[in-house]
FIFIPA-547931 format. One record per residue (C-alpha): residue number from 1; x, y, z; residue in three letters. Coordinates in pm, whole numbers, padded with zeros to 5 digits. Layout:
# FIFIPA-547931
[NUM [X Y Z] 'ALA'] ...
# end
This chain:
# FIFIPA-547931
[1 [01493 -00674 -00847] 'ALA'] [2 [01526 -00306 -00932] 'LEU'] [3 [01514 -00222 -01296] 'ASN'] [4 [01657 00129 -01301] 'SER'] [5 [01631 00349 -01605] 'ASN'] [6 [01867 00621 -01485] 'ALA'] [7 [02082 00574 -01795] 'ALA'] [8 [01795 00559 -02042] 'SER'] [9 [01482 00755 -01955] 'PRO'] [10 [01287 00584 -02235] 'LEU'] [11 [01375 00233 -02122] 'PHE'] [12 [01066 00184 -01904] 'LEU'] [13 [00727 00209 -02061] 'SER'] [14 [00486 00426 -01863] 'PRO'] [15 [00197 00275 -01671] 'GLU'] [16 [-00131 00400 -01813] 'ARG'] [17 [-00398 00448 -01548] 'VAL'] [18 [-00758 00520 -01651] 'TYR'] [19 [-00994 00659 -01385] 'ILE'] [20 [-01373 00691 -01403] 'VAL'] [21 [-01597 00867 -01149] 'THR'] [22 [-01976 00860 -01169] 'TRP'] [23 [-02258 00941 -00931] 'ASN'] [24 [-02507 00683 -01063] 'VAL'] [25 [-02803 00821 -00866] 'GLY'] [26 [-02922 00477 -00742] 'SER'] [27 [-02995 00375 -01102] 'ALA'] [28 [-02989 00019 -01235] 'VAL'] [29 [-02678 -00013 -01456] 'PRO'] [30 [-02726 00023 -01832] 'PRO'] [31 [-02673 -00287 -02046] 'ASP'] [32 [-02341 -00174 -02187] 'ASP'] [33 [-02077 00054 -02034] 'ILE'] [34 [-01786 -00040 -02263] 'THR'] [35 [-01755 00315 -02402] 'SER'] [36 [-01702 00446 -02047] 'LEU'] [37 [-01355 00288 -02055] 'PHE'] [38 [-01240 00478 -02362] 'GLY'] [39 [-01171 00381 -02722] 'PRO'] [40 [-00868 00165 -02636] 'ASN'] [41 [-01025 -00072 -02383] 'VAL'] [42 [-00979 -00370 -02616] 'SER'] [43 [-00619 -00311 -02726] 'ASP'] [44 [-00453 -00357 -02386] 'GLY'] [45 [-00284 -00016 -02392] 'SER'] [46 [-00426 00074 -02048] 'VAL'] [47 [-00256 -00095 -01750] 'ASP'] [48 [-00509 -00020 -01475] 'MET'] [49 [-00875 00084 -01468] 'PHE'] [50 [-01005 00250 -01151] 'ILE'] [51 [-01379 00304 -01107] 'ILE'] [52 [-01523 00528 -00835] 'GLY'] [53 [-01903 00529 -00805] 'LEU'] [54 [-02132 00719 -00570] 'GLN'] [55 [-02499 00658 -00482] 'GLU'] [56 [-02487 00290 -00576] 'VAL'] [57 [-02821 00133 -00488] 'ASN'] [58 [-02786 -00078 -00174] 'SER'] [59 [-03061 -00323 -00271] 'MET'] [60 [-02925 -00677 -00299] 'ILE'] [61 [-03017 -00823 -00633] 'ASN'] [62 [-03097 -01194 -00650] 'LYS'] [63 [-02979 -01228 -01008] 'ARG'] [64 [-02615 -01168 -00926] 'LEU'] [65 [-02387 -01433 -01070] 'LYS'] [66 [-02096 -01392 -00834] 'ASP'] [67 [-02184 -01418 -00467] 'VAL'] [68 [-01862 -01251 -00358] 'LEU'] [69 [-02011 -00922 -00483] 'PHE'] [70 [-02339 -00773 -00368] 'SER'] [71 [-02403 -00514 -00637] 'ASP'] [72 [-02473 -00512 -01008] 'GLN'] [73 [-02213 -00245 -01081] 'TRP'] [74 [-01919 -00463 -00967] 'SER'] [75 [-02064 -00745 -01178] 'GLU'] [76 [-02103 -00527 -01485] 'LEU'] [77 [-01750 -00385 -01456] 'CYS'] [78 [-01606 -00737 -01425] 'MET'] [79 [-01819 -00859 -01717] 'ASP'] [80 [-01694 -00565 -01926] 'THR'] [81 [-01323 -00570 -01838] 'LEU'] [82 [-01236 -00938 -01775] 'SER'] [83 [-01274 -01044 -02143] 'PRO'] [84 [-00998 -00792 -02223] 'PHE'] [85 [-00764 -00946 -01962] 'GLY'] [86 [-00829 -00715 -01663] 'TYR'] [87 [-00863 -00863 -01315] 'VAL'] [88 [-01020 -00703 -01008] 'LEU'] [89 [-00736 -00629 -00764] 'VAL'] [90 [-00924 -00443 -00492] 'ALA'] [91 [-01278 -00338 -00414] 'SER'] [92 [-01417 -00139 -00123] 'GLN'] [93 [-01776 -00039 -00066] 'ARG'] [94 [-01932 00184 00199] 'MET'] [95 [-02306 00200 00140] 'GLN'] [96 [-02342 00391 -00188] 'GLY'] [97 [-01969 00470 -00232] 'VAL'] [98 [-01788 00200 -00431] 'LEU'] [99 [-01427 00173 -00548] 'LEU'] [100 [-01302 -00092 -00791] 'LEU'] [101 [-00938 -00134 -00902] 'VAL'] [102 [-00864 -00349 -01208] 'PHE'] [103 [-00527 -00437 -01354] 'SER'] [104 [-00396 -00625 -01656] 'LYS'] [105 [-00344 -00976 -01524] 'PHE'] [106 [00028 -00980 -01612] 'CYS'] [107 [00088 -00696 -01361] 'HIS'] [108 [-00068 -00878 -01064] 'LEU'] [109 [00262 -01002 -00911] 'PRO'] [110 [00389 -00641 -00899] 'PHE'] [111 [00086 -00490 -00721] 'LEU'] [112 [00169 -00558 -00357] 'ARG'] [113 [00051 -00461 -00012] 'GLY'] [114 [-00307 -00402 -00130] 'VAL'] [115 [-00517 -00244 00149] 'GLN'] [116 [-00852 -00068 00152] 'THR'] [117 [-01006 00181 00395] 'GLU'] [118 [-01336 00363 00437] 'SER'] [119 [-01436 00670 00635] 'THR'] [120 [-01794 00773 00706] 'ARG'] [121 [-01865 01143 00728] 'THR'] [122 [-02245 01144 00684] 'GLY'] [123 [-02444 01242 00997] 'LEU'] [124 [-02129 01341 01182] 'GLY'] [125 [-01949 01016 01098] 'GLY'] [126 [-02228 00769 01177] 'TYR'] [127 [-02363 00726 00827] 'TRP'] [128 [-02173 00605 00520] 'GLY'] [129 [-02380 00779 00252] 'ASN'] [130 [-02103 01040 00244] 'LYS'] [131 [-01732 00991 00302] 'GLY'] [132 [-01435 00829 00132] 'GLY'] [133 [-01320 00481 00031] 'VAL'] [134 [-00964 00413 -00074] 'SER'] [135 [-00734 00140 -00203] 'ALA'] [136 [-00357 00158 -00174] 'ARG'] [137 [-00080 -00067 -00304] 'MET'] [138 [00274 -00052 -00428] 'THR'] [139 [00279 -00051 -00808] 'VAL'] [140 [00615 -00183 -00930] 'PHE'] [141 [00763 -00069 -00599] 'GLY'] [142 [00595 00275 -00578] 'HIS'] [143 [00320 00344 -00320] 'PRO'] [144 [00002 00462 -00495] 'VAL'] [145 [-00334 00550 -00336] 'CYS'] [146 [-00677 00583 -00502] 'PHE'] [147 [-00935 00779 -00301] 'LEU'] [148 [-01302 00798 -00405] 'ASN'] [149 [-01507 01055 -00210] 'CYS'] [150 [-01866 01170 -00191] 'HIS'] [151 [-01859 01505 -00014] 'LEU'] [152 [-02157 01708 00122] 'PRO'] [153 [-02392 01874 -00130] 'ALA'] [154 [-02520 02233 -00170] 'HIS'] [155 [-02350 02564 -00244] 'MET'] [156 [-02338 02672 00121] 'ARG'] [157 [-02144 02366 00243] 'ASN'] [158 [-01801 02453 00104] 'LEU'] [159 [-01645 02463 00451] 'GLU'] [160 [-01804 02128 00541] 'GLN'] [161 [-01662 01972 00222] 'ARG'] [162 [-01312 02087 00317] 'MET'] [163 [-01355 01964 00677] 'GLU'] [164 [-01480 01624 00561] 'ASP'] [165 [-01192 01587 00316] 'PHE'] [166 [-00945 01671 00592] 'GLU'] [167 [-01110 01426 00828] 'SER'] [168 [-01098 01148 00561] 'ILE'] [169 [-00724 01214 00513] 'LEU'] [170 [-00663 01205 00890] 'GLN'] [171 [-00865 00891 00957] 'GLN'] [172 [-00739 00674 00670] 'GLN'] [173 [-00429 00499 00800] 'GLN'] [174 [-00269 00192 00646] 'PHE'] [175 [-00054 -00077 00808] 'ASP'] [176 [00319 -00115 00766] 'GLY'] [177 [00550 00038 00509] 'GLY'] [178 [00646 00401 00486] 'THR'] [179 [00318 00522 00338] 'ALA'] [180 [00078 00499 00632] 'THR'] [181 [-00138 00803 00547] 'GLY'] [182 [-00298 00887 00212] 'VAL'] [183 [-00062 01180 00147] 'LEU'] [184 [00248 00968 00223] 'ASP'] [185 [00204 00785 -00108] 'HIS'] [186 [00421 00876 -00407] 'ASP'] [187 [00105 00926 -00611] 'VAL'] [188 [-00249 00998 -00488] 'VAL'] [189 [-00550 01005 -00718] 'PHE'] [190 [-00846 01184 -00558] 'TRP'] [191 [-01179 01167 -00738] 'PHE'] [192 [-01552 01140 -00686] 'GLY'] [193 [-01861 01352 -00647] 'ASP'] [194 [-01674 01625 -00463] 'LEU'] [195 [-01984 01848 -00488] 'ASN'] [196 [-01802 02181 -00545] 'PHE'] [197 [-02028 02444 -00702] 'ARG'] [198 [-01998 02760 -00915] 'ILE'] [199 [-02032 03072 -00702] 'GLU'] [200 [-02172 03421 -00767] 'ASP'] [201 [-02318 03379 -01116] 'TYR'] [202 [-02687 03302 -01138] 'ASP'] [203 [-02825 03008 -01332] 'ILE'] [204 [-02884 03211 -01652] 'HIS'] [205 [-02524 03334 -01665] 'VAL'] [206 [-02394 02980 -01605] 'VAL'] [207 [-02616 02829 -01876] 'LYS'] [208 [-02526 03109 -02116] 'CYS'] [209 [-02153 03050 -02061] 'ALA'] [210 [-02207 02677 -02126] 'ILE'] [211 [-02412 02736 -02442] 'ASP'] [212 [-02156 02980 -02583] 'SER'] [213 [-01865 02757 -02477] 'ASN'] [214 [-01713 03023 -02248] 'LYS'] [215 [-01616 02770 -01982] 'LEU'] [216 [-01305 02962 -01857] 'PRO'] [217 [-01546 03226 -01723] 'LEU'] [218 [-01693 02959 -01494] 'LEU'] [219 [-01357 02809 -01393] 'TRP'] [220 [-01276 03129 -01205] 'GLU'] [221 [-01581 03095 -00981] 'ARG'] [222 [-01553 02718 -00930] 'ASP'] [223 [-01524 02658 -00555] 'GLN'] [224 [-01254 02391 -00586] 'LEU'] [225 [-01038 02610 -00812] 'ASN'] [226 [-01075 02900 -00566] 'MET'] [227 [-01011 02681 -00260] 'ALA'] [228 [-00680 02560 -00409] 'LYS'] [229 [-00541 02909 -00348] 'ASN'] [230 [-00646 02926 00018] 'THR'] [231 [-00674 02574 00163] 'GLU'] [232 [-00340 02421 00266] 'SER'] [233 [-00490 02070 00257] 'ILE'] [234 [-00526 02106 -00123] 'LEU'] [235 [-00161 02199 -00171] 'GLU'] [236 [-00001 01984 -00439] 'GLY'] [237 [-00332 01858 -00583] 'PHE'] [238 [-00356 01914 -00959] 'ASN'] [239 [-00633 01888 -01212] 'GLU'] [240 [-00636 01908 -01590] 'ALA'] [241 [-00838 02194 -01745] 'PRO'] [242 [-01217 02145 -01735] 'LEU'] [243 [-01282 02156 -02109] 'LYS'] [244 [-01617 01977 -02080] 'PHE'] [245 [-01943 02136 -01960] 'PRO'] [246 [-02056 02088 -01597] 'PRO'] [247 [-02169 01729 -01533] 'THR'] [248 [-02452 01809 -01288] 'TYR'] [249 [-02750 01845 -01265] 'LYS'] [250 [-02941 01687 -01556] 'PHE'] [251 [-03298 01571 -01592] 'ASP'] [252 [-03267 01191 -01581] 'VAL'] [253 [-03297 01037 -01929] 'GLY'] [254 [-03189 01359 -02105] 'THR'] [255 [-02902 01596 -02181] 'HIS'] [256 [-03101 01887 -02039] 'THR'] [257 [-02992 02071 -01725] 'TYR'] [258 [-03235 02062 -01432] 'ASP'] [259 [-03583 02188 -01523] 'THR'] [260 [-03742 02086 -01190] 'SER'] [261 [-03874 02343 -00948] 'THR'] [262 [-03538 02331 -00764] 'LYS'] [263 [-03356 02444 -01083] 'LYS'] [264 [-03012 02351 -00954] 'ARG'] [265 [-02733 02557 -01106] 'LYS'] [266 [-02503 02343 -01328] 'PRO'] [267 [-02174 02254 -01154] 'ALA'] [268 [-01856 02051 -01200] 'TRP'] [269 [-01931 01826 -00905] 'THR'] [270 [-01750 01523 -01051] 'ASP'] [271 [-01373 01561 -01053] 'ARG'] [272 [-01044 01373 -01085] 'ILE'] [273 [-00727 01518 -00926] 'LEU'] [274 [-00379 01387 -00859] 'TRP'] [275 [-00092 01468 -00627] 'ARG'] [276 [00275 01369 -00649] 'LEU'] [277 [00482 01348 -00332] 'ARG'] [278 [00754 01610 -00337] 'ARG'] [279 [01014 01462 -00106] 'THR'] [280 [01199 01139 -00046] 'GLY'] [281 [01240 00864 -00304] 'SER'] [282 [01234 00940 -00676] 'PRO'] [283 [00868 00987 -00765] 'VAL'] [284 [00696 00914 -01093] 'PRO'] [285 [00626 01190 -01340] 'THR'] [286 [00291 01185 -01515] 'HIS'] [287 [00088 01316 -01802] 'ASN'] [288 [-00287 01366 -01786] 'ALA'] [289 [-00399 01294 -02141] 'HIS'] [290 [-00772 01293 -02172] 'VAL'] [291 [-01001 01453 -01912] 'TYR'] [292 [-01357 01427 -02036] 'ARG'] [293 [-01721 01366 -01960] 'SER'] [294 [-01938 01096 -02116] 'HIS'] [295 [-02254 01280 -02213] 'MET'] [296 [-02422 00978 -02374] 'GLY'] [297 [-02517 00821 -02039] 'TYR'] [298 [-02854 00944 -01913] 'THR'] [299 [-02954 00708 -01628] 'ILE'] [300 [-02842 00955 -01359] 'SER'] [301 [-02862 01329 -01294] 'ASP'] [302 [-02478 01327 -01318] 'HIS'] [303 [-02264 01245 -01623] 'LYS'] [304 [-01959 01017 -01581] 'PRO'] [305 [-01611 01175 -01597] 'VAL'] [306 [-01289 00996 -01692] 'SER'] [307 [-00918 01076 -01710] 'ALA'] [308 [-00621 00889 -01854] 'LEU'] [309 [-00279 00925 -01689] 'PHE'] [310 [00069 00804 -01783] 'SER'] [311 [00297 00735 -01488] 'LEU'] [312 [00667 00727 -01572] 'HIS'] [313 [00844 00538 -01293] 'PHE'] [314 [01211 00618 -01228] 'PRO'] [315 [01265 00248 -01153] 'PHE'] [316 [01050 -00064 -01138] 'LYS'] [317 [01049 -00354 -00895] 'VAL'] [318 [00965 -00613 -01157] 'ASN'] [319 [01094 -00948 -01032] 'THR'] [320 [00812 -01168 -00900] 'PRO'] [321 [00837 -01304 -00544] 'LEU'] [322 [00744 -01650 -00673] 'VAL'] [323 [00834 -01783 -01018] 'GLU'] [324 [00627 -02069 -01163] 'LEU'] [325 [00756 -02325 -01410] 'GLN'] [326 [00492 -02529 -01594] 'VAL'] [327 [00458 -02752 -01898] 'ASN'] [328 [00317 -02545 -02184] 'LYS'] [329 [00064 -02813 -02272] 'GLU'] [330 [-00125 -03046 -02038] 'TRP'] [331 [-00259 -03358 -02205] 'SER'] [332 [-00199 -03613 -01928] 'LYS'] [333 [-00209 -03599 -01549] 'VAL'] [334 [00169 -03614 -01518] 'SER'] [335 [00185 -03280 -01706] 'ASP'] [336 [-00009 -03109 -01425] 'ALA'] [337 [00293 -03044 -01201] 'THR'] [338 [00376 -02685 -01114] 'VAL'] [339 [00728 -02611 -00992] 'ARG'] [340 [00799 -02288 -00812] 'PHE'] [341 [01097 -02098 -00680] 'THR'] [342 [01052 -01849 -00401] 'VAL'] [343 [01255 -01527 -00356] 'ALA'] [344 [01472 -01522 -00042] 'ALA'] [345 [01276 -01224 00091] 'THR'] [346 [00936 -01391 00051] 'TYR'] [347 [00762 -01515 00368] 'GLN'] [348 [00571 -01832 00296] 'ARG'] [349 [00257 -01943 00477] 'SER'] [350 [00098 -02287 00494] 'SER'] [351 [-00215 -02113 00366] 'TRP'] [352 [-00052 -02016 00033] 'ASP'] [353 [-00212 -02184 -00268] 'TRP'] [354 [-00159 -02244 -00637] 'VAL'] [355 [-00467 -02211 -00859] 'ALA'] [356 [-00561 -02281 -01219] 'ILE'] [357 [-00732 -01980 -01379] 'TYR'] [358 [-00899 -01955 -01716] 'LYS'] [359 [-00742 -01667 -01914] 'VAL'] [360 [-00998 -01388 -01868] 'GLY'] [361 [-01058 -01462 -01496] 'PHE'] [362 [-01236 -01193 -01294] 'ARG'] [363 [-01066 -01190 -00950] 'HIS'] [364 [-00831 -01407 -00745] 'HIS'] [365 [-01106 -01644 -00627] 'LYS'] [366 [-01235 -01704 -00979] 'ASP'] [367 [-01024 -02022 -01012] 'TYR'] [368 [-01103 -02355 -01176] 'GLN'] [369 [-00920 -02548 -00902] 'ALA'] [370 [-00659 -02482 -00635] 'TYR'] [371 [-00411 -02680 -00429] 'ILE'] [372 [-00238 -02577 -00103] 'TRP'] [373 [00132 -02499 -00139] 'ALA'] [374 [00215 -02656 00196] 'LYS'] [375 [00550 -02741 00343] 'GLY'] [376 [00821 -02492 00412] 'GLU'] [377 [01058 -02641 00159] 'HIS'] [378 [00809 -02769 -00099] 'ALA'] [379 [00903 -02663 -00449] 'THR'] [380 [00619 -02815 -00649] 'GLN'] [381 [00254 -02917 -00643] 'VAL'] [382 [00065 -03159 -00868] 'THR'] [383 [-00302 -03128 -00953] 'PHE'] [384 [-00514 -03444 -00948] 'THR'] [385 [-00708 -03566 -01248] 'GLU'] [386 [-01038 -03443 -01106] 'GLU'] [387 [-00893 -03093 -01058] 'ASP'] [388 [-00805 -03053 -01423] 'LEU'] [389 [-01029 -02826 -01633] 'PRO'] [390 [-01257 -03004 -01879] 'ARG'] [391 [-01256 -02729 -02143] 'ASP'] [392 [-00989 -02716 -02411] 'ASP'] [393 [-00869 -02358 -02379] 'CYS'] [394 [-00599 -02133 -02239] 'GLU'] [395 [-00528 -02131 -01866] 'TYR'] [396 [-00277 -01967 -01638] 'ILE'] [397 [-00138 -02074 -01299] 'LEU'] [398 [-00123 -01829 -01011] 'GLY'] [399 [00051 -01848 -00672] 'TYR'] [400 [-00159 -01673 -00405] 'TYR'] [401 [00010 -01538 -00092] 'SER'] [402 [-00200 -01562 00223] 'ASN'] [403 [00017 -01307 00407] 'ASN'] [404 [00003 -01054 00124] 'MET'] [405 [-00356 -01139 00019] 'THR'] [406 [-00261 -01117 -00346] 'SER'] [407 [-00127 -01321 -00638] 'ILE'] [408 [00254 -01301 -00621] 'VAL'] [409 [00347 -01528 -00912] 'GLY'] [410 [00194 -01617 -01249] 'LEU'] [411 [00289 -01875 -01509] 'SER'] [412 [00290 -01814 -01880] 'SER'] [413 [-00035 -01932 -02043] 'PRO'] [414 [-00080 -02307 -02085] 'ILE'] [415 [-00302 -02513 -02312] 'GLN'] [416 [-00508 -02792 -02153] 'VAL'] [417 [-00601 -03072 -02394] 'ARG'] [418 [-00847 -03349 -02311] 'LYS'] [419 [-00647 -03534 -02048] 'VAL'] [420 [-00602 -03902 -02132] 'ARG'] [421 [-00761 -04144 -01890] 'GLY'] [422 [-01043 -03902 -01802] 'GLN'] [423 [-01391 -04034 -01767] 'SER'] [424 [-01658 -03859 -01975] 'ALA'] [425 [-01615 -03489 -01908] 'PRO'] [426 [-01861 -03330 -01670] 'GLN'] [427 [-01946 -02971 -01762] 'PRO'] [428 [-01817 -02748 -01485] 'ARG'] [429 [-01911 -02387 -01426] 'CYS'] [430 [-01635 -02141 -01356] 'PRO'] [431 [-01684 -02011 -01003] 'HIS'] [432 [-01785 -01671 -01127] 'SER'] [433 [-02116 -01809 -01248] 'VAL'] [434 [-02205 -02028 -00951] 'LEU'] [435 [-02531 -01972 -00773] 'GLN'] [436 [-02511 -01863 -00407] 'PRO'] [437 [-02601 -02209 -00276] 'SER'] [438 [-02301 -02361 -00451] 'SER'] [439 [-02036 -02101 -00368] 'LEU'] [440 [-01697 -02266 -00330] 'PRO'] [441 [-01567 -02227 00020] 'ALA'] [442 [-01242 -02133 -00149] 'GLY'] [443 [-00910 -02149 00023] 'PRO'] [444 [-01006 -02035 00372] 'GLN'] [445 [-00797 -02113 00680] 'PRO'] [446 [-01001 -02363 00881] 'VAL'] [447 [-00828 -02521 01179] 'SER'] [448 [-00492 -02644 01062] 'SER'] [449 [-00325 -02655 00722] 'PRO'] 
# end
């Protein structure tokens, strides 16, 4: 199961991870955010997209298509990324702080042990408007953690920001495995509206430095850069050079820094950092390619920031726990049998299921049909005629593990033709566009398998 590249360092292609952070200032999402995901979103060169938002409006919107998600931003990200073959692997929301993790669907069986956590730090820990949400998983055998934070505002609250960050790191604990705390992971990505400000210089000096592109002058007085030298909790955290102007605070709808009576000093509040674990198992190396802001978006007083990373793993766990064998084309009911072989180490559950997904599915419950994979020694399942999709297009079969709460096996794509013996096809909506009243119960443990 281990694919080691000790002999040939170039043997394993790097995983490309693209991270976006944006304080959206309670705004309604724009119609199109494709450009937020970089110029290569359509060519499949990125393996995972991670989106960290802050100040997401908590109003429930009745027009949402997918009742599993209560906000328009999750919807828009799925609408944008799923046509390119990216599936939502994890999402965690704490009031306005939202974290979404997407992956290329072919990687799903190798993203294991997915867990999420949230820590409130607002109002002394009682209010979730500030704090941190995280998602952790092993990626091809390496523990990786993504942490999206919204830390306290204002120049004077530097100490409070550091205390809150420390308290988030202490409180976020995950079950099982060796990486129980955030910093135990081989790789940690820390991003969000971290709210660090530029000290000493007044607003005119800061604006002048921005206008004349003398950003290094401001780097030296950036609170986060200065704190890295004094705060032990920041040891090991790295950031690419800030070659873009401060992303806060803008007049909404413009590219103009704050002209209100408050006249907030511009600051690099929105940041993306990483940390590699220094001890223990071989850790990935990385490159941070593009660290940039997206100035074209004007719905918020913050601009979005993104970074692209390459992770070079020293080895990859790349054998699926469940392998699926299927007929490449389904044109009659007898074709709809899925055989599976289970790794010796895999713990089955009577709540495991096999589902038919349309290629371009949004998340693991966005199936066309599913069937329980019951029986300890069962090695196949057969879908009934009424379960079979009515559209002629490409589908994929997935084996979902109840214990691991993730897809642990995928088939190669199959083509479903009009199945002989079918009555006149009834148009069926994929579950992602069902109205709330018709939400599928989905595979949910009821009383007995």
